[in-house]
N, C-alpha and C positions, 0 to 999 in steps of 0.2 A: 868779292865771289865775281868769276867772270860770266857774265851774259852771253845771250846770244838775240839776234835783232829777230824781231815777230816774224813768224816765217811766210811765205807766199804758198795763199792754198793751193796744191795742187792734188792727184789722187795719191792717196798711198795704196800699197799692197793690199794692206788690209782691209780696202772700201771706204778708210775712212778719208774726207776732203782735206788734209793737213798732212805735211810732212812728220815723222815719227820724232816726238822732242821727249817727252816724258820718259820715264824707263819702265819697259815692263816686266815688273818685278811680284807683283802681286798675285798669289796664286787664289785657290777657291775660300779659304779660310779667311785670308785676309781681306779678302774681297765682303764675304759673309760679315765678318769686323767691322769693315765699315758702317754697314746698316745697322747693325745690331748696337753698334758703339754710338751710334748719333741718337738713336731711341734711348739708350740707356737706362733703362728701366730703373735699376737702383737710383741713379741720380731723380729722375723725375716724377717713380713714384712716392720715393722720401720726402721727394720737396712738395709734391701734390696732394698727397692722401688729406692733408688736413684741412683743404682748400674743399674738396669734394665732402669728405665728412661734415665738417662746419656750414656747410648751405644745406643736404640734401639726407643729413643721417646716413646710417648703414645700406638704405638702400640706393643710394649712389652705386653704390658696383653692379648694379644691372646697365648703367651706362656704358662699362667696359664693353662688353660684349657686342651692345649695339654697335658703337663707334669701330671695334673693331671690324665686325663685317663690312661696314662702310669702308673702311680702307683698306679691305681686300679686295674689294671691288676696284679701287682706284690701282693697287697695288701690280694687279692684272693687267691692267691697261699699261703702267709704266713699266712692264716687264715684256711686253709688245715692242715698244718702243725703244728698250735696252737692246735687244736682239737688232734692231733694224740700225739705230743710229748709236754705235759703242763708242760717244762722243764726249769729251771733257765739258762739264757745265751743262749736264742733261737736260734740266728743263728747258733753260734758253736756248740749247740748239735743238730740241724736240718742237718749242712753240713757233720759232722761226720757222721750221720749215716744212710744219705742219697747215701753218696760218701765212703768215709774213713776214720778212724782217723787221717790222718796224713794231709789229705783233710781240714777237718773239725779244726785242729790246727792252718792250717795257715791263716784260713778266720776268726777264733778267735782270733788269733793276731794281723792280722791286723784291727778288728775290736776295740780291745782295744785302739789301737794307733789312731783308727780314733773315738773314744769317745771322746779318752783325750782332744784333739785337739778341737773338737766339744764343749766342756765343758768350756775350754778357751775361746772359739771365741763367745759364750753365753753369756759369763760374760763381756767381751769386750763393751756388747750392751747395758750396763748402760753407758757408756761416750756418746751415741749418744742422749736418753733420761733424765738423772738426771741434767746435766747442762743449759740445756733448760729448764727445768722446775724451777732450781731456780741457778744464777751464782753461790751462795757459794758451791755447788758440785765440781767447777771447783778448786782443791788445788793447783793445780801446773801450775803455767804460764796464761795468759788471753786467749789464742785461743784453743777453745773445740774441735775445728775439729781433726777425728783419724788421720789425715795425717800431721799434725803439730808436731811437737818436745813436747811441752805441754800440746795437747790433748794424744798423746799417753801414755807418762807420768804418766798424771791423770789417764787416763784408765785400767791401769796394778793397781794403786791402788784400784780405785772404783772395780774393778774385782778380787783381792786377796781377798779383805774384804768379797765380795758376795761369793769363794768358800770358805772360813774359815765358813761363816753361815752356805752353804748349806751340806760340810762335818761333821758339829756339830749334822744337823738334821737327816743323813744318821748314823750317829753311835747309837744317842739317842733312837729310838723305832719307829716299823712300825705303831702305832699308832699316831706319832706325825708326821710322815713323809706325810700318808694318811691325816690326819687331814690339815697341811700347804699345800700340794697340791690339796684337794679339794678345799680349801676356795680360793686358787688360781685361780683356774679352772674356779670356778662359779663368781670369779671377771672379768677375762679376756672374759669369755663369755657373759657377760653382759655389757663391754666395747666395745667387736665387734660389738655387737647389735646396743649400743648406738650410738658409732662411726659413725657407716656406715648410720643410718637413720639421724644424724646432718649434714653428708656430701651430701647426697643427697637430702636434703632439704634447703641446700644452694649451688646448682650446679651455677655454673658460667658460664658453657656452654653444649652442647648438648652431647648425648652418640657418637657422631657421631667423638667426637676425637680421638675413638680408630681407625681409620684407618688412622692418622698422623703420620707418621714415624719420622719426627724430622728431617730428614735431608737423604739426596740420600742413604747413603750406601758406598760410596767412589767407589774405583777399586773392591771390591768383591763382590758388590749389597748389597742389604736389608738383606736377608737372612744369610749373614756372622753375621753384627752386630745384627740379629734377634737372632742370636742361643747363643751370648755374652747374650743378654737382658734374655735369656731362665734361666741363671743363677740361676736369683731370684727366680723362682719356684723351680727349681733344690734342691735349700739349703733348702728352708722352708718345702718342701713338703716331707719330710722324717723323722724318727722315731716313724713311729705308731706300729711298731712293739714292741714296750717296754710293751705294754699288755701282749705280750707272753713273756718277760723278768722277769715279775713279775706273771709268773703261778705260780711257787711254793708256791706262798704265797695270791692267788687267792682264794675263796670259788667258786667250782665247774667250773674249770678252761675251761675244754674242752667245756662247754659250753658259758662262758663268752666272754674268751678271744677272739677267732674267731670273735666274733660280734663287740666286742669294738674295736679290730683291725680297721675294714672295718667303722666301726660306726666316730673313732677319724679323719680318715683321711677325710671322707665324710665333717665330721664338720669341718674342719680345711681348706679344699678346698671351700665350701661355702663361708664362715667367710674372708676366704682371700682375694677371688676373689671379693667379693663386698667391701672389704679396698680398693684394688688396684683399681678398676673400681670409687670410691666416691672421692677418693684424686685424679683423673684426673679430676672431676667434679669441684669439688670444689675449688682447686690450686685457689690462686688469680693471679698466673700468671705462664703462661707454658714457654716465654722466658727469664726470669729475670737470669735463672740459679741457683736459688736458689733451687728450686726442684731438680735437679741432683747433689745436693749437701747435701742439708740438709732432703731432701726426706719429709715424711709425716708429721714428727715434726714441718717443715716450714707450712703445710697444717693446722694441730691443729690448732694455735696461729694464725696464717693470718685468717684462712675465721671462726672460731667458737671464735676468741676474746682471748685476754690474761687469764682472767680468768677461762674460761671454758676447754681452751686447756692444762693448765695449769692441772686441775684437772682430764683429761682424759690421760694425761701426765703420772700422778702419777698412773694411773692404767697400763699404759703401764709398768714403772717401775716392779710392782706389779709384773705382766707379766714375767717379766726378770727372774727376781728371782727365781718365779715359774719353768719356761721352763730350767733354770742353774739346780735344785736342780733335775729334773727329768731324765735330760743327765746324772748328775754323778751318778744318783741313776741305773740307766742302765747300767751305764760303770764298778759300783763295782759291779753288779750280773756279767757280761760277768765275770768279772777278777773272782769272787768266784767259777763260774761254772767251768771254766779251771784249777782252782785251787784244787779243790774238786776231778778232774780225776789226779792231778799231774801234771799237763801240764805246769805249769809256773814255774820259777825260786822262792824258798820261798814257794813253796806250800801248807805246813804245817801252817804256820802262816798263810797265804792270805786265806786257806779255812775255818778259824776258824771263828764260830758263836758264839755270847752272849746264851747260854741256857734261861737269862732270857727276853730279847729282840729279841732275833730272826732275830738279825741283825749281817751283815758280815761287821763289824767294820774296820779289817784291809785293807780289800779290798776297801772301799769306803774311810781311808785315802790314799791310793797308789792313789786311781784315783783324790781325792783334791791334795796332793802334785806333782803329774804329770801334772794337768791340771795350777796350779799356777805357774809351771815352764816354759810351754807353751803359757803362756798369750799373747805372740806378735807373735805366728804363726796360721797359718791356712792353713788346705788341701783342696781341691777341688776334694777328690775323693768317696764321699757320694753313689754315684750307683755303686760302684765297690763291694759291700757287695750284692746288688742286683742280677748282675749278676751271682756270684759265687755261690749264696743258687740257684737261681731258673735255674741255668745253670743245677747243679746237680741234682735237683727235675725232669728238663724234660729227662736227659738221664733213668733216672731211669723208667721214664713213657717208654719210645722209647724201653727200654727192656722188658716191661710187668712186672717189679716188683712192689709190693705194696708200697704205699710211707708212711705207718706207720708199727711199730714193727710189729710180728708177732703175738704177747700177747694183743696188743692193742685191747679195747674195741671198739664195733661196734656202741655203742649208748653215749651221754652223759649224765651227772648226772642225768637229768630228765628222763632217757629213750628214747630219740628222738635220731635220726639218726644223727651221725658226720657232721659238717660244709663238704659240699662236691662239686666242679664244676660238677659233673658227665660227661656227654658227651662234654662238655664245655673244659673239661681239657686240654687237649691236646694244643687246638688252643691257650686258655688264656694263659698257660706256655709259650707257643712256643714266642708269641706277646710281653709278659713281658720278655722276656730271649733278643728279639730286643733292645726291649728300653732300658733296663739295660746297654746294651753294648753300643749302641748310644749315648746315656747319660755320661757313663763315658768317652766315647771319646772326646764326644762335650766340656765335664770340665777341662780332661787333657791337651787338643790340646793346645801348646805352643806359644800361641797369644802374642804378644809384647806387645797391646793396653790392655790388660789384666794384665798382669803380670810383664811386665817392659815398663812401661810407659813413665818413663827418657829414657830408651835406654841405651844400653851399657853393661848389666849385662845377658848374655847369660842365666846365671845358673837360673837368676830369674822365664824363660821364661818354666823351664827343672824343674822345684822346686819340681812339684806335682810326676814327673816322678822319678826323683832322692830320694826322700822322699820315694818313695813306694821299688823301688827298693833296697835301704839301708835296709830297712824293712825287706823285704823278704831275704836279704842276711844275714841281723843279725839272724835272726827266722832261716834259715839253718844252718849256724855255730850250733845254743844253739842245735835243735836237731840231729844233727852229733853229737855233745859232749854228749848229753844223750846217741843217741845209742852206741857209743863206752863204755862210762861207763859201761850201762848194759852189753853188750858182754863179758867185762872185769871180772865184776860181776860172770855172766853165766859160762866160763871159770876157774874161781877158787872154786866156789862151791864143784865139785867135787873131787880134792884133800884136799879142807878141809873136807870134809865126809869121 
């Protein structure tokens, strides 16, 4: 593949401080599809329904509107930033410009690691769907459960094959990427509507079931297990900022990206909520234990019949593939954006873009390889990035500073004012930060029932905190080494002259 050298930062015609290398081929639907497919409602709801239900019973669905409300506050803040900084690697770029390059670097560093693991986790979802669709997909052993040794091994095989496919698409061409993503999102939207309608028309019980906690909640009360049940919503309703990640490949990004960020989250929130409620209403049984282990796959095949249930499961499999593709695309753009600034090891290679396709191939390959290596791991800190960015944004507002660059236009590509929260900016920003911090603490809290159900492994309870600390330490060592090298270079230059 023919590649170009990293660009020299100069002001581009669009007001972006980089020359145009990535091809602007994405329209409004492709931008919406980027955010919606990252959320991938069918993938994540099918993957995590059993988790929420198993901990908090039917009433766990109330966590959905609560988390959605918090994420809409965050999305509104992100939409403002997307209009003012339509740059690839959105969160890294936003944090760098709102706070400092060092703050932005650590934000981007953690985001890259998180996105790599998210790709791996999404690819593992094939194991939840494909063996239920056809037993021939269980290539290893006979137990398809992810917790079983044979199921875990099979998940790695299926996930590895999927990551190889998504890496290939991310290297080929932006038009191929947009086409695959667009077809997949259209199929997913149709599948969400069809599944929701079928589940509601085959209801076995009334909506009053959402008041059933399923158990007493133990010594900690129901609130404790409800917070664990909210993990389902917290893991599903993320990634809507991918529309901002692809701003440099989007036509009229200052107008398009803010709207598609909000639209992607809203559509996913409504669709996912209907799936959760429909699954509870149509489940053949709430007490046989299968809903807490098999989730919505059990509902589809049990309530809709084997034939129709398998057809809809096939649509879910498509959603898993497209969601994994979108996540890897976002991760590749983050790596490319940081490498373009010389902020990663091997930046010259990772910032290379094919002039023929406009695709950052090396960055996509790196994300694919790392995701394949992390197939068996998962991190519990998606909300941490929310707190990092909206926190920097809030500090900037409180200091009375503009949130956009000095030379940013005041109107979008159609001459209309940029998306703005106006007088609601400060309260929305503050509530978004409060939500982000609270959800980060909730996800990372070292609960034995969640992270160490077998007991006796303290490090599993603290896994998220330990990984985060290790990532920060590795980043600090790298930044220190780079700073020392730059100081030595600066000290040598005068004598060499």
